[in-house]
Residue frames relative to the residue before (quaternion, step in Angstrom):
aa qw qx qy qz dx dy dz
M 1.0000 0.0000 0.0000 0.0000 0.00 0.00 0.00
A 0.4823 -0.6617 0.4913 0.2969 3.57 -0.99 0.86
N 0.4685 -0.6812 0.4908 0.2751 3.54 -1.15 0.66
P 0.3721 -0.7590 0.4812 0.2322 3.65 -0.44 1.16
R 0.6067 0.5728 -0.3658 0.4123 3.61 1.15 -0.50
A 0.5549 0.6118 -0.3945 0.4026 3.59 1.25 -0.28
L 0.7492 0.3065 -0.1791 0.5592 3.59 1.25 -0.35
N 0.3660 -0.7082 0.5531 0.2420 3.56 -0.97 0.83
E 0.7541 -0.4187 0.2586 0.4350 3.55 -1.31 0.16
K 0.6624 0.5030 -0.3158 0.4565 3.60 0.94 -0.86
S 0.6522 0.5135 -0.3156 0.4596 3.57 0.96 -0.84
Q 0.6445 0.5146 -0.3194 0.4666 3.58 0.99 -0.82
L 0.6484 0.5139 -0.3194 0.4620 3.59 0.95 -0.85
L 0.6683 0.5032 -0.3036 0.4560 3.55 0.93 -0.88
L 0.6473 0.5044 -0.3164 0.4759 3.57 0.98 -0.84
K 0.6367 0.5299 -0.3239 0.4571 3.59 0.95 -0.87
T 0.6678 0.4990 -0.2983 0.4649 3.58 0.90 -0.91
L 0.6555 0.5156 -0.3129 0.4546 3.57 0.96 -0.88
V 0.6774 0.4868 -0.3062 0.4586 3.59 0.84 -0.93
E 0.6599 0.5084 -0.3145 0.4551 3.59 0.87 -0.91
Q 0.6701 0.4877 -0.3081 0.4671 3.60 0.94 -0.81
Y 0.6549 0.5075 -0.3159 0.4624 3.57 1.01 -0.80
I 0.6146 0.5409 -0.3503 0.4550 3.60 1.02 -0.72
V 0.6779 0.4848 -0.2870 0.4723 3.59 1.02 -0.80
D 0.8143 0.3260 -0.1367 0.4605 3.59 0.70 -1.11
G 0.2903 -0.7781 0.5110 0.2217 3.57 1.01 -0.70
Q 0.6148 0.5227 -0.3485 0.4769 3.58 1.25 0.32
P 0.5924 -0.5679 0.4208 0.3866 3.61 -1.06 0.66
I 0.3462 -0.7631 0.5215 0.1607 3.55 -0.94 0.97
A 0.2826 -0.7737 0.5497 0.1392 3.57 -0.73 1.13
S 0.6411 -0.5328 0.3875 0.3936 3.58 -1.20 0.53
R 0.6402 0.5438 -0.3313 0.4297 3.58 0.95 -0.87
M 0.6383 0.5257 -0.3290 0.4561 3.59 1.00 -0.83
L 0.6629 0.4918 -0.3105 0.4714 3.58 0.96 -0.80
A 0.6443 0.5309 -0.3231 0.4457 3.59 0.97 -0.84
D 0.6911 0.4697 -0.2703 0.4783 3.59 1.14 -0.68
S 0.5033 0.6675 -0.4254 0.3467 3.60 1.25 -0.21
A 0.5397 -0.6504 0.4363 0.3087 3.56 -1.02 0.88
S 0.6828 0.5012 -0.2943 0.4426 3.60 1.09 -0.63
V 0.6810 0.4495 -0.2794 0.5061 3.60 1.26 -0.27
S 0.0461 -0.8255 0.5622 -0.0207 3.58 -0.51 1.18
V 0.4988 0.5963 -0.4739 0.4137 3.57 0.73 1.12
S 0.6294 -0.5664 0.3846 0.3677 3.54 -1.22 0.44
P 0.6469 -0.5185 0.3822 0.4081 3.60 -1.20 0.43
A 0.6324 0.5312 -0.3409 0.4490 3.61 1.01 -0.74
T 0.6502 0.5058 -0.3116 0.4737 3.58 1.01 -0.83
V 0.6121 0.5447 -0.3430 0.4594 3.57 1.04 -0.77
R 0.6636 0.5056 -0.3104 0.4556 3.59 0.89 -0.92
N 0.6546 0.5155 -0.3130 0.4559 3.57 0.98 -0.84
I 0.6672 0.4928 -0.3001 0.4712 3.57 0.96 -0.90
M 0.6259 0.5356 -0.3393 0.4543 3.59 1.00 -0.81
S 0.6430 0.5197 -0.3152 0.4660 3.57 1.00 -0.85
E 0.6477 0.5149 -0.3078 0.4697 3.58 1.01 -0.85
L 0.6556 0.5124 -0.3097 0.4600 3.58 0.93 -0.90
E 0.6463 0.5072 -0.3216 0.4708 3.57 1.04 -0.74
D 0.6407 0.5248 -0.3222 0.4586 3.58 0.99 -0.82
L 0.6950 0.4695 -0.2647 0.4759 3.59 1.07 -0.76
G 0.5359 -0.6705 0.3776 0.3475 3.59 1.28 -0.13
Y 0.4756 0.6860 -0.4354 0.3372 3.59 1.25 0.26
I 0.7769 0.1203 -0.0703 0.6141 3.59 1.16 -0.55
S 0.1459 -0.7748 0.6063 0.1037 3.56 -1.29 0.30
S 0.4008 -0.7038 0.5399 0.2292 3.55 -1.30 0.38
P 0.3421 -0.7165 0.5663 0.2211 3.61 -0.60 1.08
H 0.5935 -0.6200 0.3823 0.3423 3.56 -1.00 0.80
T 0.7323 0.4535 -0.2359 0.4500 3.56 1.06 -0.77
S 0.7619 0.3311 -0.1768 0.5279 3.60 1.21 0.02
A 0.4620 -0.6632 0.5150 0.2856 3.53 -1.23 0.58
G 0.5893 0.5919 -0.3611 0.4147 3.57 1.26 -0.24
R 0.3938 -0.6982 0.5448 0.2462 3.54 -1.37 0.06
V 0.1794 -0.7498 0.6269 0.1125 3.52 -1.32 0.49
P 0.5574 -0.5996 0.4363 0.3734 3.63 -1.13 0.49
T 0.3377 -0.6827 0.6047 0.2329 3.54 -1.24 0.56
A 0.6939 -0.4194 0.3468 0.4716 3.58 -1.29 0.00
L 0.6336 0.5240 -0.3252 0.4672 3.60 1.06 -0.75
G 0.6458 0.5210 -0.3157 0.4603 3.56 1.04 -0.79
Y 0.6445 0.5013 -0.3163 0.4830 3.57 1.00 -0.81
R 0.6438 0.5304 -0.3294 0.4423 3.58 0.95 -0.84
F 0.6496 0.4953 -0.3140 0.4838 3.59 0.96 -0.84
F 0.6288 0.5467 -0.3167 0.4533 3.56 1.01 -0.87
V 0.7026 0.4672 -0.2682 0.4650 3.59 0.83 -1.00
D 0.7293 0.4552 -0.2461 0.4476 3.58 0.87 -0.95
T 0.8211 0.3027 -0.0930 0.4749 3.57 1.02 -0.78
L 0.8196 0.3734 -0.1358 0.4129 3.55 0.85 -0.97
I 0.7052 0.4579 -0.3015 0.4495 3.62 1.02 -0.52
E 0.2726 -0.7090 0.6213 0.1923 3.52 -1.34 0.38
V 0.1892 -0.7931 0.5730 0.0828 3.55 -0.61 1.17
S 0.1533 -0.7994 0.5784 0.0537 3.56 -0.68 1.14
P 0.5637 -0.5868 0.4439 0.3754 3.61 -1.09 0.58
M 0.5894 -0.5578 0.4409 0.3835 3.56 -1.22 0.46
D 0.5099 -0.6451 0.4609 0.3338 3.56 -1.11 0.62
T 0.7093 -0.5022 0.3070 0.3880 3.53 -1.27 0.51
F 0.6396 0.5426 -0.3303 0.4329 3.58 0.96 -0.84
D 0.6866 0.4740 -0.2885 0.4698 3.58 0.86 -0.95
L 0.6305 0.5289 -0.3351 0.4588 3.59 1.01 -0.76
A 0.6443 0.5166 -0.3180 0.4658 3.57 1.01 -0.82
S 0.6377 0.5214 -0.3186 0.4689 3.57 1.04 -0.78
L 0.6295 0.5214 -0.3212 0.4782 3.58 1.02 -0.81
N 0.6629 0.5291 -0.3003 0.4364 3.55 0.89 -0.97
R 0.6593 0.5093 -0.3083 0.4592 3.57 0.95 -0.87
S 0.6781 0.5058 -0.2899 0.4477 3.58 1.06 -0.72
L 0.7161 0.3645 -0.2311 0.5487 3.58 1.27 -0.32
D 0.0060 -0.8392 0.5396 -0.0668 3.54 0.54 1.29
P 0.4528 -0.7116 0.4644 0.2700 3.63 -0.67 1.04
D 0.5981 0.5726 -0.3693 0.4219 3.60 1.17 -0.36
M 0.5272 0.6105 -0.4176 0.4184 3.59 1.27 -0.17
S 0.5376 -0.5633 0.4992 0.3802 3.56 -1.29 0.31
S 0.6561 -0.5056 0.3637 0.4261 3.59 -1.23 0.32
Q 0.6300 0.5242 -0.3379 0.4627 3.60 1.04 -0.73
E 0.6583 0.5020 -0.3107 0.4671 3.59 0.96 -0.82
L 0.6331 0.5262 -0.3312 0.4612 3.59 1.04 -0.73
V 0.6404 0.5126 -0.3207 0.4735 3.58 0.99 -0.81
E 0.6458 0.5131 -0.3135 0.4705 3.58 0.93 -0.90
S 0.6728 0.5014 -0.2972 0.4557 3.57 0.91 -0.93
A 0.6491 0.5210 -0.3214 0.4515 3.59 0.95 -0.85
S 0.6379 0.5198 -0.3257 0.4656 3.58 1.00 -0.79
G 0.6627 0.5001 -0.2981 0.4710 3.57 0.99 -0.84
I 0.6203 0.5468 -0.3319 0.4539 3.57 1.05 -0.79
L 0.6596 0.5118 -0.3086 0.4558 3.57 0.86 -0.97
S 0.6591 0.5059 -0.3032 0.4666 3.56 0.98 -0.86
E 0.6853 0.5006 -0.2865 0.4447 3.57 0.88 -0.98
F 0.7289 0.4502 -0.2542 0.4488 3.60 0.84 -0.94
T 0.7658 0.3605 -0.1992 0.4938 3.60 1.06 -0.66
R 0.3076 -0.7584 0.5019 0.2800 3.59 1.25 -0.45
M 0.5762 0.5148 -0.4016 0.4915 3.53 1.08 0.86
A 0.6410 -0.4884 0.3885 0.4468 3.58 -1.23 -0.27
G 0.2022 -0.7896 0.5719 0.0928 3.57 -0.76 1.09
L 0.0746 -0.8042 0.5896 0.0073 3.57 -0.91 0.96
V 0.0261 0.7641 -0.6444 0.0132 3.54 -1.12 0.76
T 0.3554 -0.7246 0.5450 0.2273 3.59 -0.80 0.98
I 0.5329 -0.6001 0.4887 0.3421 3.55 -1.19 0.63
P 0.5450 -0.6316 0.4230 0.3538 3.65 -0.84 0.87
K 0.5333 -0.6253 0.4621 0.3333 3.55 -1.03 0.81
R 0.4963 -0.7252 0.3971 0.2646 3.54 -0.74 1.11
D 0.6428 0.5480 -0.3610 0.3952 3.62 1.00 -0.62
Q 0.6385 0.4876 -0.3400 0.4889 3.59 1.30 -0.06
A 0.4733 0.6648 -0.4480 0.3651 3.60 1.28 -0.03
T 0.4188 -0.7099 0.5157 0.2340 3.57 -1.09 0.76
L 0.3871 -0.7303 0.5185 0.2189 3.55 -0.86 0.97
R 0.1472 -0.7705 0.6149 0.0817 3.56 -0.96 0.93
H 0.7779 -0.1486 0.1219 0.5983 3.58 1.05 -0.76
V 0.0503 -0.7810 0.6209 0.0448 3.57 -1.17 0.59
D 0.0650 -0.7593 0.6458 0.0468 3.55 -1.17 0.71
F 0.1675 -0.7521 0.6293 0.1007 3.55 -1.12 0.78
L 0.0528 -0.8014 0.5958 -0.0014 3.59 -0.77 1.04
S 0.4332 -0.7256 0.4793 0.2368 3.57 -0.82 1.06
L 0.0815 -0.7632 0.6400 0.0368 3.54 -1.08 0.90
E 0.6441 -0.5152 0.3805 0.4182 3.59 -1.24 0.18
G 0.8228 0.3058 -0.1923 0.4388 3.54 -1.30 0.43
N 0.6329 -0.5615 0.3312 0.4177 3.60 0.91 0.90
R 0.4867 0.6323 -0.4548 0.3956 3.55 1.03 0.82
V 0.1322 -0.7751 0.6152 0.0564 3.54 -1.16 0.71
L 0.2982 -0.7205 0.5979 0.1855 3.57 -0.97 0.91
V 0.1503 -0.7833 0.6003 0.0596 3.57 -0.75 1.09
I 0.0859 -0.7744 0.6263 0.0256 3.56 -0.81 1.06
L 0.0720 -0.8197 0.5679 -0.0201 3.56 -0.47 1.28
V 0.1255 -0.7320 0.6631 0.0936 3.54 -1.03 0.86
L 0.0630 -0.8424 0.5331 -0.0460 3.56 -0.48 1.27
D 0.8757 0.1005 -0.0447 0.4702 3.52 -1.32 0.48
D 0.8448 -0.0939 0.1503 0.5049 3.50 -0.53 -1.32
H 0.6930 -0.4828 0.2635 0.4661 3.59 0.92 0.94
E 0.3407 0.7094 -0.5306 0.3148 3.57 1.11 0.66
V 0.2202 -0.7996 0.5518 0.0877 3.58 -0.76 1.07
Q 0.0199 -0.7794 0.6262 -0.0069 3.56 -0.94 0.98
N 0.1470 -0.7753 0.6099 0.0731 3.54 -1.06 0.83
R 0.1178 0.7741 -0.6197 0.0528 3.56 -1.10 0.71
V 0.3387 -0.7189 0.5722 0.2027 3.53 -1.23 0.57
I 0.0983 -0.7905 0.6032 0.0406 3.59 -0.88 0.98
Y 0.3412 -0.7130 0.5761 0.2080 3.53 -1.27 0.49
T 0.1622 -0.8050 0.5674 0.0606 3.59 -0.76 1.05
K 0.6251 -0.5715 0.3875 0.3641 3.56 -1.27 0.44
Q 0.7920 0.1215 -0.0693 0.5943 3.57 1.19 -0.51
D 0.5563 -0.5938 0.4639 0.3504 3.51 -1.31 0.26
Y 0.1569 -0.7952 0.5817 0.0685 3.60 -0.77 1.05
S 0.4550 -0.6808 0.5046 0.2735 3.55 -1.08 0.76
E 0.6614 -0.4878 0.3830 0.4218 3.55 -1.29 0.29
I 0.6385 0.5340 -0.3306 0.4448 3.60 1.00 -0.81
Q 0.6540 0.5115 -0.3157 0.4594 3.61 0.92 -0.88
L 0.6891 0.4789 -0.2850 0.4632 3.55 0.91 -0.90
R 0.6285 0.5237 -0.3418 0.4624 3.60 1.06 -0.70
E 0.6412 0.5129 -0.3244 0.4697 3.59 1.01 -0.80
A 0.6456 0.5227 -0.3210 0.4549 3.60 1.00 -0.80
S 0.6799 0.4733 -0.2974 0.4747 3.59 0.90 -0.89
N 0.6235 0.5330 -0.3436 0.4573 3.60 1.01 -0.71
F 0.6377 0.5339 -0.3205 0.4535 3.56 0.99 -0.89
I 0.6792 0.4786 -0.2935 0.4727 3.61 0.88 -0.93
N 0.6731 0.5056 -0.3119 0.4405 3.59 0.86 -0.91
Q 0.6849 0.4879 -0.2874 0.4587 3.59 1.02 -0.77
N 0.7881 0.3699 -0.1667 0.4629 3.57 0.99 -0.83
F 0.8101 0.2813 -0.1198 0.5003 3.60 1.10 -0.53
N 0.3177 0.7505 -0.5226 0.2504 3.59 1.14 0.33
G 0.7999 0.2735 -0.2138 0.4896 3.58 -0.88 0.97
E 0.6158 0.5352 -0.3575 0.4545 3.61 1.26 0.02
A 0.5805 -0.5751 0.4474 0.3635 3.58 -1.26 0.48
L 0.5968 -0.6005 0.3951 0.3564 3.57 -1.02 0.82
G 0.6526 0.5307 -0.3200 0.4360 3.58 0.92 -0.90
N 0.6503 0.5166 -0.3156 0.4589 3.61 1.02 -0.77
I 0.6328 0.5352 -0.3319 0.4504 3.58 0.99 -0.85
R 0.6700 0.5016 -0.2926 0.4625 3.54 0.85 -1.00
D 0.6656 0.5126 -0.3107 0.4446 3.59 0.88 -0.93
R 0.6759 0.5034 -0.3032 0.4448 3.58 0.90 -0.92
L 0.6803 0.4812 -0.2975 0.4659 3.57 0.96 -0.83
V 0.6507 0.5037 -0.3195 0.4700 3.58 0.96 -0.82
S 0.6234 0.5326 -0.3337 0.4651 3.58 1.05 -0.75
A 0.6492 0.5118 -0.3110 0.4689 3.57 0.98 -0.85
M 0.6205 0.5522 -0.3322 0.4469 3.57 1.05 -0.77
R 0.6786 0.4908 -0.2937 0.4608 3.57 0.94 -0.90
L 0.6689 0.5287 -0.3044 0.4248 3.58 1.02 -0.76
D 0.8443 0.0367 0.0628 0.5308 3.56 0.80 -0.96
R 0.0823 0.8641 -0.4940 0.0494 3.54 0.94 0.89
E 0.6825 0.5255 -0.3110 0.4017 3.61 0.86 -0.92
S 0.7437 0.4092 -0.2322 0.4750 3.59 0.98 -0.80
M 0.4339 0.7193 -0.4574 0.2917 3.59 1.22 0.07
S 0.4964 -0.6306 0.5114 0.3073 3.49 -1.20 0.63
S 0.6657 -0.4859 0.3837 0.4164 3.55 -1.30 0.30
L 0.6088 0.5624 -0.3453 0.4402 3.58 1.06 -0.79
M 0.6887 0.4821 -0.2937 0.4550 3.58 0.84 -0.97
Q 0.6454 0.5204 -0.3297 0.4516 3.58 0.97 -0.79
T 0.6372 0.5072 -0.3210 0.4835 3.57 0.99 -0.79
T 0.6667 0.5158 -0.3000 0.4466 3.56 0.88 -0.99
L 0.6584 0.5280 -0.3109 0.4371 3.56 0.94 -0.90
E 0.6952 0.4740 -0.3089 0.4434 3.57 0.82 -0.91
V 0.7077 0.4502 -0.2960 0.4571 3.59 0.74 -0.95
T 0.6435 0.5138 -0.3304 0.4613 3.61 1.05 -0.68
D 0.6222 0.5542 -0.3391 0.4367 3.56 0.96 -0.87
K 0.7252 0.4151 -0.2378 0.4952 3.58 0.96 -0.85
A 0.6743 0.5154 -0.3052 0.4320 3.58 0.94 -0.86
F 0.7687 0.3246 -0.1730 0.5233 3.59 1.05 -0.77
D 0.2388 0.8059 -0.5099 0.1830 3.58 1.24 0.43
R 0.4504 -0.7080 0.4812 0.2536 3.57 -0.95 0.92
E 0.5613 0.6001 -0.4073 0.3987 3.58 1.18 -0.38
E 0.2320 0.7681 -0.5557 0.2179 3.55 -0.27 1.28
I 0.5283 -0.6256 0.4704 0.3290 3.55 -1.20 0.49
S 0.3555 -0.7285 0.5452 0.2138 3.55 -0.76 1.04
D 0.0018 -0.7882 0.6154 -0.0046 3.54 -1.18 0.48
F 0.1260 -0.7797 0.6043 0.1054 3.54 -1.27 0.26
V 0.3841 -0.6740 0.5817 0.2444 3.52 -1.33 0.42
V 0.0545 -0.7941 0.6051 0.0181 3.58 -0.89 0.91
K 0.0283 -0.7776 0.6281 -0.0095 3.55 -1.01 0.89
G 0.8057 0.3474 -0.2262 0.4231 3.55 -1.22 0.55
Q 0.2462 0.7772 -0.5464 0.1920 3.62 1.10 0.51
E 0.6086 0.5852 -0.3523 0.4038 3.58 1.09 -0.72
N 0.5426 0.6185 -0.4063 0.3974 3.59 1.19 -0.41
L 0.6187 0.5735 -0.3444 0.4119 3.57 1.11 -0.66
L 0.5756 0.5901 -0.3783 0.4211 3.57 1.20 -0.43
A 0.6443 0.5305 -0.3167 0.4506 3.59 1.21 -0.45
T 0.5612 0.5895 -0.3991 0.4222 3.60 1.26 -0.11
N 0.5244 -0.6415 0.4556 0.3255 3.57 -1.26 0.20
Q 0.3273 0.7415 -0.5221 0.2655 3.59 1.13 0.54
A 0.5991 -0.5530 0.4335 0.3838 3.55 -1.20 0.52
L 0.5897 -0.6141 0.3974 0.3425 3.55 -1.04 0.84
D 0.6210 0.5423 -0.3487 0.4458 3.60 1.03 -0.70
D 0.6219 0.5342 -0.3372 0.4628 3.60 1.06 -0.76
I 0.6536 0.5136 -0.3090 0.4622 3.57 0.97 -0.89
R 0.6442 0.5215 -0.3262 0.4546 3.58 0.93 -0.87
Q 0.6608 0.5026 -0.3091 0.4638 3.58 0.95 -0.86
L 0.6495 0.5134 -0.3189 0.4614 3.58 1.01 -0.79
F 0.6279 0.5133 -0.3358 0.4790 3.60 1.02 -0.75
Q 0.6285 0.5212 -0.3325 0.4720 3.58 1.06 -0.71
A 0.6301 0.5293 -0.3298 0.4627 3.58 1.05 -0.77
F 0.6223 0.5221 -0.3435 0.4714 3.60 1.00 -0.75
S 0.6704 0.5049 -0.2959 0.4562 3.57 1.02 -0.82
M 0.7169 0.4327 -0.2524 0.4849 3.59 0.90 -0.93
K 0.2410 -0.8553 0.4237 0.1758 3.57 1.25 -0.65
G 0.5404 0.6873 -0.4015 0.2728 3.61 1.03 -0.65
D 0.7199 0.4430 -0.2697 0.4613 3.60 0.63 -1.11
I 0.6635 0.5061 -0.3153 0.4518 3.57 0.92 -0.87
L 0.6441 0.5132 -0.3265 0.4638 3.60 0.99 -0.77
H 0.6313 0.5242 -0.3361 0.4623 3.58 0.99 -0.76
L 0.6490 0.5084 -0.3153 0.4701 3.56 1.00 -0.82
L 0.6664 0.4948 -0.3054 0.4666 3.59 0.91 -0.88
D 0.6109 0.5424 -0.3510 0.4576 3.60 1.06 -0.67
R 0.6216 0.5333 -0.3393 0.4627 3.59 1.04 -0.71
C 0.6452 0.5341 -0.3196 0.4431 3.57 1.09 -0.68
M 0.5638 0.5944 -0.3847 0.4252 3.60 1.26 -0.28
E 0.6046 0.6245 -0.3393 0.3595 3.56 1.22 -0.45
S 0.7934 0.1623 -0.1086 0.5765 3.61 1.18 -0.29
D 0.4893 -0.6770 0.4768 0.2737 3.52 -1.19 0.61
G 0.7256 0.4436 -0.3111 0.4242 3.55 -1.29 0.30
V 0.6839 -0.4820 0.3599 0.4129 3.55 -1.36 0.12
Q 0.0832 -0.7779 0.6221 0.0322 3.55 -1.03 0.90
L 0.1565 -0.7816 0.5983 0.0820 3.55 -1.10 0.73
F 0.0758 -0.7338 0.6724 0.0606 3.53 -1.15 0.79
I 0.0950 -0.8227 0.5605 0.0001 3.55 -0.43 1.23
G 0.8436 -0.0110 -0.0214 0.5365 3.56 -0.72 1.10
N 0.8519 -0.1540 0.1144 0.4874 3.55 -0.95 -0.93
E 0.4051 0.7129 -0.4812 0.3101 3.63 1.21 0.13
S 0.5972 0.5880 -0.3663 0.4043 3.60 1.13 -0.56
G 0.4067 -0.7190 0.4709 0.3096 3.57 1.13 -0.59
Y 0.6725 0.4423 -0.2954 0.5147 3.59 1.27 0.07
E 0.4816 -0.7113 0.4329 0.2735 3.55 -0.60 1.18
I 0.6061 0.5883 -0.3494 0.4057 3.56 1.06 -0.76
L 0.7453 0.3860 -0.2035 0.5042 3.60 1.18 -0.57
D 0.3208 0.7946 -0.4755 0.1993 3.60 1.26 0.22
E 0.7447 0.3624 -0.2163 0.5171 3.61 1.09 -0.61
C 0.6417 0.5181 -0.3042 0.4767 3.57 1.29 0.25
S 0.2397 -0.6985 0.6376 0.2193 3.50 -1.40 0.14
V 0.1727 -0.7591 0.6218 0.0853 3.53 -1.13 0.78
V 0.0685 -0.7867 0.6135 -0.0010 3.57 -0.73 1.12
T 0.0312 0.8383 -0.5380 0.0831 3.60 -0.53 1.15
S 0.0169 -0.7557 0.6519 0.0601 3.51 -1.39 0.25
P 0.4364 -0.6877 0.5024 0.2901 3.63 -0.96 0.75
Y 0.1695 -0.7524 0.6174 0.1550 3.56 -1.26 0.33
H 0.3174 -0.7842 0.5251 0.0927 3.53 -1.20 0.71
V 0.1297 -0.7227 0.6649 0.1369 3.51 -1.40 0.27
D 0.8326 -0.0566 -0.0228 0.5504 3.57 -0.69 1.15
G 0.7255 -0.4494 0.2347 0.4653 3.56 1.01 0.83
N 0.6289 0.5222 -0.3369 0.4672 3.59 1.26 -0.13
L 0.4333 -0.6962 0.5090 0.2617 3.56 -0.88 0.97
V 0.0320 -0.8466 0.5303 -0.0305 3.59 -0.59 1.13
G 0.8254 -0.0144 0.0302 0.5635 3.61 1.15 -0.30
V 0.3319 -0.7108 0.5888 0.1949 3.51 -1.42 0.05
L 0.0623 -0.7710 0.6307 0.0621 3.54 -1.14 0.64
G 0.1764 0.7984 -0.5645 0.1130 3.55 -1.21 0.33
V 0.4087 -0.6786 0.5453 0.2740 3.52 -1.32 -0.29
I 0.1814 -0.7206 0.6545 0.1398 3.50 -1.34 0.50
G 0.1760 0.7755 -0.5870 0.1521 3.53 -0.85 1.00
P 0.7101 -0.4184 0.3143 0.4710 3.56 -1.25 -0.12
T 0.6011 -0.5358 0.4261 0.4124 3.60 -1.17 0.43
R 0.6478 0.4817 -0.3093 0.5026 3.58 1.18 -0.52
M 0.3313 0.7277 -0.5319 0.2787 3.57 0.46 1.21
A 0.5230 -0.6183 0.4827 0.3334 3.57 -1.23 0.46
Y 0.2231 -0.8339 0.4921 0.1127 3.56 0.24 1.31
D 0.6370 0.5454 -0.3425 0.4235 3.60 0.99 -0.73
R 0.6726 0.4462 -0.2863 0.5164 3.61 1.22 -0.44
V 0.6927 0.5178 -0.2868 0.4121 3.55 0.86 -1.01
I 0.6390 0.5603 -0.3376 0.4047 3.60 0.88 -0.91
P 0.7158 0.4204 -0.2972 0.4717 3.68 0.71 -0.86
I 0.5947 0.5550 -0.3754 0.4442 3.62 1.11 -0.54
V 0.6638 0.4908 -0.3005 0.4777 3.58 0.91 -0.91
D 0.6575 0.5188 -0.3071 0.4519 3.58 0.91 -0.93
A 0.6927 0.4777 -0.2836 0.4599 3.60 0.84 -0.97
T 0.6414 0.5261 -0.3307 0.4499 3.59 0.97 -0.81
A 0.6364 0.5207 -0.3309 0.4629 3.60 0.99 -0.79
R 0.6724 0.4973 -0.3028 0.4570 3.58 0.91 -0.88
L 0.6979 0.4695 -0.2785 0.4637 3.58 0.92 -0.90
L 0.6162 0.5192 -0.3527 0.4757 3.60 1.07 -0.64
S 0.6238 0.5342 -0.3353 0.4616 3.59 1.00 -0.79
A 0.6711 0.4976 -0.2962 0.4629 3.58 0.91 -0.93
A 0.6560 0.5128 -0.3129 0.4569 3.59 0.96 -0.85
L 0.6620 0.4973 -0.3041 0.4711 3.59 0.98 -0.82
D 0.6163 0.5305 -0.3406 0.4719 3.59 1.10 -0.68
N 0.6863 0.4746 -0.2785 0.4755 3.58 0.88 -0.97
N 0.5815 0.6126 -0.3441 0.4101 3.51 1.17 -0.71
R 0.7032 0.4770 -0.2597 0.4587 3.60 1.11 -0.67
R 0.6344 0.5719 -0.3363 0.3967 3.58 1.18 -0.38
């Protein structure tokens, strides 16, 4: 975070005015334009001196093709941390968000809807990670024997969402063994999170492995593999086309679209956002990924039953209306969490 003591009140006002004007117009801001602003009550000479100081400190820069200045990533960071006032969303917009996140939707539909909401309200690209599977609630499980020590796992989760996966076991299990294992899990763990079921069974295995019945040993192995936390992360993105309306260079946009397609760097960044609560901002090169150097990423985690299960947010140009975007991201995370909680009841 930039040090606010490095700038006096006049310098802060001038920087605030410049950033706000640049966010609106997208054009380099000249000293004369700032001197003519109603909010700036200093002489043109003083404006020029302050602009020079701000440039020396790294808060603004001069594009080669213009006499005006534009904010740098450092300037935006100072603006966001020190100069803007973020107001809660108005009641009408909150009601619209709430209607779009109907608890009767499946978790996948809620994620899709949240991504679309973020895109629609911010006019940027909206992203929502798929909820982590080990927090999903088990409704029913079936194990079906396949050839070659393989087992088909059929999981019914949360809101009747069905997932199928094939696991490889150390030995070949009969249909009877697998039916007994699934019956045991369905009778004893219905309504519990997958991660909790796996942990409890693995813990029991460590405590008393030698005296376990054949049923428990079968159940432990297939559950350990079927509910394994090692899974491929993914996210839903909507509104990439909104980025075409920005004044970013076309090559930057093409690279960003490629990043959405490859997903790796963006997923790593979103995973970092799982480490702390509340809204997080990565402005320009703060993300650590060159592909996002001309972008800002605003994120917030979302929860199910108090457990952090995913992250949502927007990607857009650094020239975004942060005072609008931050409360939209924050409110969407809170409402998605509430919808997912209600979805389980």
